[in-house]
DODRENSE-254134 format. One record per atom (N, C-alpha, C): residue number from 0; residue in three letters; atom name; z, x, y. Coordinates in steps of 0.001 Angstrom, whole numbers, plus 500000, padded with zeros to 6 digits. Atoms other than C-alpha are relative to their C-alpha. Example, Ala and Ser with C-alpha at 12.3 -4.5 7.8 and 13.67 -1.06 7.14 Angstrom:
<sites>
@i:0	aa:Ala	at:N	zz:500000	xx:500890	yy:498810
@i:0	aa:Ala	at:CA	zz:507800	xx:512300	yy:495500
@i:0	aa:Ala	at:C	zz:500000	xx:500900	yy:501200
@i:1	aa:Ser	at:N	zz:499940	xx:499180	yy:498810
@i:1	aa:Ser	at:CA	zz:507140	xx:513670	yy:498940
@i:1	aa:Ser	at:C	zz:500730	xx:499230	yy:501090
</sites>
This chain:
<sites>
@i:0	aa:Unk	at:N	zz:499353	xx:501041	yy:500786
@i:0	aa:Unk	at:CA	zz:632283	xx:593854	yy:215100
@i:0	aa:Unk	at:C	zz:499244	xx:498686	yy:500207
@i:1	aa:Unk	at:N	zz:500729	xx:501266	yy:499932
@i:1	aa:Unk	at:CA	zz:630578	xx:590589	yy:214298
@i:1	aa:Unk	at:C	zz:500938	xx:498876	yy:500410
@i:2	aa:Unk	at:N	zz:499207	xx:501174	yy:499656
@i:2	aa:Unk	at:CA	zz:631776	xx:587368	yy:215805
@i:2	aa:Unk	at:C	zz:499782	xx:498943	yy:498931
@i:3	aa:Unk	at:N	zz:500099	xx:501052	yy:501013
@i:3	aa:Unk	at:CA	zz:632531	xx:584611	yy:213361
@i:3	aa:Unk	at:C	zz:499999	xx:498643	yy:500677
@i:4	aa:Unk	at:N	zz:500005	xx:501368	yy:499491
@i:4	aa:Unk	at:CA	zz:631908	xx:580947	yy:213881
@i:4	aa:Unk	at:C	zz:500193	xx:499051	yy:498832
@i:5	aa:Unk	at:N	zz:499783	xx:501010	yy:501037
@i:5	aa:Unk	at:CA	zz:632849	xx:577844	yy:211989
@i:5	aa:Unk	at:C	zz:498650	xx:499486	yy:499508
@i:6	aa:Unk	at:N	zz:501275	xx:500500	yy:500511
@i:6	aa:Unk	at:CA	zz:630111	xx:576572	yy:209689
@i:6	aa:Unk	at:C	zz:499731	xx:498580	yy:500483
@i:7	aa:Unk	at:N	zz:500388	xx:501362	yy:499633
@i:7	aa:Unk	at:CA	zz:628190	xx:573511	yy:210772
@i:7	aa:Unk	at:C	zz:500015	xx:499131	yy:498742
@i:8	aa:Unk	at:N	zz:500020	xx:500903	yy:501156
@i:8	aa:Unk	at:CA	zz:628024	xx:570456	yy:208536
@i:8	aa:Unk	at:C	zz:498879	xx:500357	yy:499025
@i:9	aa:Unk	at:N	zz:501039	xx:499592	yy:500961
@i:9	aa:Unk	at:CA	zz:624637	xx:571478	yy:207061
@i:9	aa:Unk	at:C	zz:500337	xx:501308	yy:499283
@i:10	aa:Unk	at:N	zz:499591	xx:498752	yy:500644
@i:10	aa:Unk	at:CA	zz:626023	xx:574974	yy:206411
@i:10	aa:Unk	at:C	zz:501031	xx:499748	yy:498905
@i:11	aa:Unk	at:N	zz:498952	xx:500286	yy:500976
@i:11	aa:Unk	at:CA	zz:628970	xx:573479	yy:204545
@i:11	aa:Unk	at:C	zz:499471	xx:499218	yy:498801
@i:12	aa:Unk	at:N	zz:500500	xx:500877	yy:501067
@i:12	aa:Unk	at:CA	zz:626969	xx:570960	yy:202515
@i:12	aa:Unk	at:C	zz:498884	xx:500660	yy:499190
@i:13	aa:Unk	at:N	zz:501172	xx:499413	yy:500656
@i:13	aa:Unk	at:CA	zz:623905	xx:573076	yy:201668
@i:13	aa:Unk	at:C	zz:500313	xx:500704	yy:498680
@i:14	aa:Unk	at:N	zz:499730	xx:499361	yy:501290
@i:14	aa:Unk	at:CA	zz:625535	xx:575263	yy:198954
@i:14	aa:Unk	at:C	zz:500325	xx:499002	yy:498883
@i:15	aa:Unk	at:N	zz:499677	xx:501016	yy:501012
@i:15	aa:Unk	at:CA	zz:626863	xx:572173	yy:197166
@i:15	aa:Unk	at:C	zz:498729	xx:499289	yy:499548
@i:16	aa:Unk	at:N	zz:501263	xx:500662	yy:500336
@i:16	aa:Unk	at:CA	zz:623458	xx:570490	yy:197326
@i:16	aa:Unk	at:C	zz:499136	xx:500914	yy:499136
@i:17	aa:Unk	at:N	zz:500771	xx:499044	yy:500796
@i:17	aa:Unk	at:CA	zz:621759	xx:573640	yy:196020
@i:17	aa:Unk	at:C	zz:500562	xx:500076	yy:498589
@i:18	aa:Unk	at:N	zz:499376	xx:499949	yy:501320
@i:18	aa:Unk	at:CA	zz:624259	xx:573814	yy:193154
@i:18	aa:Unk	at:C	zz:499648	xx:498770	yy:499177
@i:19	aa:Unk	at:N	zz:500303	xx:501235	yy:500727
@i:19	aa:Unk	at:CA	zz:623722	xx:570170	yy:192185
@i:19	aa:Unk	at:C	zz:498535	xx:499974	yy:499576
@i:20	aa:Unk	at:N	zz:501427	xx:499998	yy:500331
@i:20	aa:Unk	at:CA	zz:619933	xx:570522	yy:192338
@i:20	aa:Unk	at:C	zz:499675	xx:501000	yy:498892
@i:21	aa:Unk	at:N	zz:500282	xx:498994	yy:501020
@i:21	aa:Unk	at:CA	zz:619895	xx:573722	yy:190290
@i:21	aa:Unk	at:C	zz:500563	xx:499605	yy:498638
@i:22	aa:Unk	at:N	zz:499439	xx:500449	yy:501277
@i:22	aa:Unk	at:CA	zz:622205	xx:572301	yy:187627
@i:22	aa:Unk	at:C	zz:499155	xx:498874	yy:499418
@i:23	aa:Unk	at:N	zz:500854	xx:501088	yy:500477
@i:23	aa:Unk	at:CA	zz:620108	xx:569138	yy:187408
@i:23	aa:Unk	at:C	zz:498674	xx:500506	yy:499472
@i:24	aa:Unk	at:N	zz:501272	xx:499437	yy:500432
@i:24	aa:Unk	at:CA	zz:616886	xx:571122	yy:187177
@i:24	aa:Unk	at:C	zz:500152	xx:500769	yy:498693
@i:25	aa:Unk	at:N	zz:499749	xx:499244	yy:501223
@i:25	aa:Unk	at:CA	zz:618376	xx:573383	yy:184519
@i:25	aa:Unk	at:C	zz:500152	xx:499076	yy:498803
@i:26	aa:Unk	at:N	zz:499806	xx:500940	yy:501106
@i:26	aa:Unk	at:CA	zz:619442	xx:570432	yy:182387
@i:26	aa:Unk	at:C	zz:498688	xx:499308	yy:499648
@i:27	aa:Unk	at:N	zz:501296	xx:500635	yy:500269
@i:27	aa:Unk	at:CA	zz:616022	xx:568771	yy:182776
@i:27	aa:Unk	at:C	zz:499087	xx:500956	yy:499236
@i:28	aa:Unk	at:N	zz:500907	xx:499037	yy:500635
@i:28	aa:Unk	at:CA	zz:614181	xx:571950	yy:181771
@i:28	aa:Unk	at:C	zz:500484	xx:500411	yy:498614
@i:29	aa:Unk	at:N	zz:499495	xx:499422	yy:501239
@i:29	aa:Unk	at:CA	zz:616458	xx:573256	yy:179007
@i:29	aa:Unk	at:C	zz:500746	xx:499014	yy:499108
@i:30	aa:Unk	at:N	zz:499305	xx:500999	yy:500814
@i:30	aa:Unk	at:CA	zz:618216	xx:570100	yy:177792
@i:30	aa:Unk	at:C	zz:501385	xx:500463	yy:499597
@i:31	aa:Unk	at:N	zz:498657	xx:499668	yy:500472
@i:31	aa:Unk	at:CA	zz:621288	xx:570637	yy:175662
@i:31	aa:Unk	at:C	zz:500220	xx:501500	yy:499844
@i:32	aa:Unk	at:N	zz:499860	xx:498549	yy:500128
@i:32	aa:Unk	at:CA	zz:620582	xx:574366	yy:175360
@i:32	aa:Unk	at:C	zz:500301	xx:500676	yy:501339
@i:33	aa:Unk	at:N	zz:499735	xx:499438	yy:498672
@i:33	aa:Unk	at:CA	zz:621302	xx:574816	yy:179087
@i:33	aa:Unk	at:C	zz:501328	xx:500745	yy:500048
@i:34	aa:Unk	at:N	zz:498683	xx:499368	yy:499979
@i:34	aa:Unk	at:CA	zz:624893	xx:575805	yy:178326
@i:34	aa:Unk	at:C	zz:499978	xx:501408	yy:499410
@i:35	aa:Unk	at:N	zz:500079	xx:498680	yy:500624
@i:35	aa:Unk	at:CA	zz:623689	xx:578910	yy:176461
@i:35	aa:Unk	at:C	zz:499727	xx:501129	yy:500984
@i:36	aa:Unk	at:N	zz:500251	xx:498935	yy:499043
@i:36	aa:Unk	at:CA	zz:622838	xx:580800	yy:179643
@i:36	aa:Unk	at:C	zz:499400	xx:499551	yy:501317
@i:37	aa:Unk	at:N	zz:500633	xx:500387	yy:498731
@i:37	aa:Unk	at:CA	zz:620645	xx:579044	yy:182208
@i:37	aa:Unk	at:C	zz:500962	xx:499401	yy:501026
@i:38	aa:Unk	at:N	zz:499040	xx:500553	yy:499036
@i:38	aa:Unk	at:CA	zz:623608	xx:577228	yy:183767
@i:38	aa:Unk	at:C	zz:500723	xx:501110	yy:500757
@i:39	aa:Unk	at:N	zz:499337	xx:498889	yy:499324
@i:39	aa:Unk	at:CA	zz:625250	xx:580554	yy:184523
@i:39	aa:Unk	at:C	zz:499089	xx:500596	yy:501071
@i:40	aa:Unk	at:N	zz:500951	xx:499511	yy:499002
@i:40	aa:Unk	at:CA	zz:622089	xx:581665	yy:186335
@i:40	aa:Unk	at:C	zz:500015	xx:499079	yy:501217
@i:41	aa:Unk	at:N	zz:499947	xx:500963	yy:498896
@i:41	aa:Unk	at:CA	zz:622187	xx:578469	yy:188422
@i:41	aa:Unk	at:C	zz:501269	xx:500203	yy:500828
@i:42	aa:Unk	at:N	zz:498748	xx:499757	yy:499282
@i:42	aa:Unk	at:CA	zz:625826	xx:579170	yy:189310
@i:42	aa:Unk	at:C	zz:499930	xx:501279	yy:500831
@i:43	aa:Unk	at:N	zz:500107	xx:498742	yy:499256
@i:43	aa:Unk	at:CA	zz:625057	xx:582755	yy:190318
@i:43	aa:Unk	at:C	zz:499076	xx:499859	yy:501207
@i:44	aa:Unk	at:N	zz:500923	xx:500207	yy:498878
@i:44	aa:Unk	at:CA	zz:622095	xx:581715	yy:192475
@i:44	aa:Unk	at:C	zz:500692	xx:499197	yy:501099
@i:45	aa:Unk	at:N	zz:499269	xx:500801	yy:499015
@i:45	aa:Unk	at:CA	zz:624288	xx:579104	yy:194173
@i:45	aa:Unk	at:C	zz:501052	xx:500838	yy:500723
@i:46	aa:Unk	at:N	zz:499001	xx:499131	yy:499375
@i:46	aa:Unk	at:CA	zz:626997	xx:581699	yy:194801
@i:46	aa:Unk	at:C	zz:499349	xx:500950	yy:501004
@i:47	aa:Unk	at:N	zz:500724	xx:499128	yy:499068
@i:47	aa:Unk	at:CA	zz:624456	xx:584057	yy:196389
@i:47	aa:Unk	at:C	zz:499587	xx:499210	yy:501238
@i:48	aa:Unk	at:N	zz:500385	xx:500848	yy:498873
@i:48	aa:Unk	at:CA	zz:623186	xx:581197	yy:198556
@i:48	aa:Unk	at:C	zz:501201	xx:499743	yy:500909
@i:49	aa:Unk	at:N	zz:498791	xx:500233	yy:499203
@i:49	aa:Unk	at:CA	zz:626748	xx:580398	yy:199674
@i:49	aa:Unk	at:C	zz:500402	xx:501267	yy:500752
@i:50	aa:Unk	at:N	zz:499708	xx:498740	yy:499327
@i:50	aa:Unk	at:CA	zz:627286	xx:584079	yy:200460
@i:50	aa:Unk	at:C	zz:499077	xx:500254	yy:501183
@i:51	aa:Unk	at:N	zz:500945	xx:499842	yy:498892
@i:51	aa:Unk	at:CA	zz:624148	xx:584130	yy:202606
@i:51	aa:Unk	at:C	zz:500346	xx:499080	yy:501164
@i:52	aa:Unk	at:N	zz:499569	xx:500918	yy:498942
@i:52	aa:Unk	at:CA	zz:625375	xx:581087	yy:204520
@i:52	aa:Unk	at:C	zz:501220	xx:500581	yy:500719
@i:53	aa:Unk	at:N	zz:498818	xx:499383	yy:499389
@i:53	aa:Unk	at:CA	zz:628714	xx:582833	yy:205089
@i:53	aa:Unk	at:C	zz:499600	xx:501201	yy:500858
@i:54	aa:Unk	at:N	zz:500470	xx:498838	yy:499237
@i:54	aa:Unk	at:CA	zz:626916	xx:586002	yy:206216
@i:54	aa:Unk	at:C	zz:499337	xx:499557	yy:501300
@i:55	aa:Unk	at:N	zz:500651	xx:500549	yy:498805
@i:55	aa:Unk	at:CA	zz:624839	xx:583924	yy:208657
@i:55	aa:Unk	at:C	zz:501027	xx:499602	yy:501055
@i:56	aa:Unk	at:N	zz:498955	xx:500438	yy:499077
@i:56	aa:Unk	at:CA	zz:628074	xx:582634	yy:210182
@i:56	aa:Unk	at:C	zz:500948	xx:501129	yy:500404
@i:57	aa:Unk	at:N	zz:499231	xx:498855	yy:499534
@i:57	aa:Unk	at:CA	zz:629491	xx:586131	yy:210640
@i:57	aa:Unk	at:C	zz:501139	xx:500430	yy:499107
@i:58	aa:Unk	at:N	zz:498915	xx:499593	yy:500904
@i:58	aa:Unk	at:CA	zz:631782	xx:586467	yy:207633
@i:58	aa:Unk	at:C	zz:499553	xx:501110	yy:499078
</sites>
């Protein structure tokens, strides 16, 4: 059984920062057409990143 630990401040903030950066980059690259699909990719990548952070902390 894995031991769990509370996330550190960087662990808690990193997924939000990744999400903001990916959304900003998507809007810069695709402009108004970002809502047609690329934003969903940014959300999925951010969710995977958050899952990896949780896995690192034993969840």
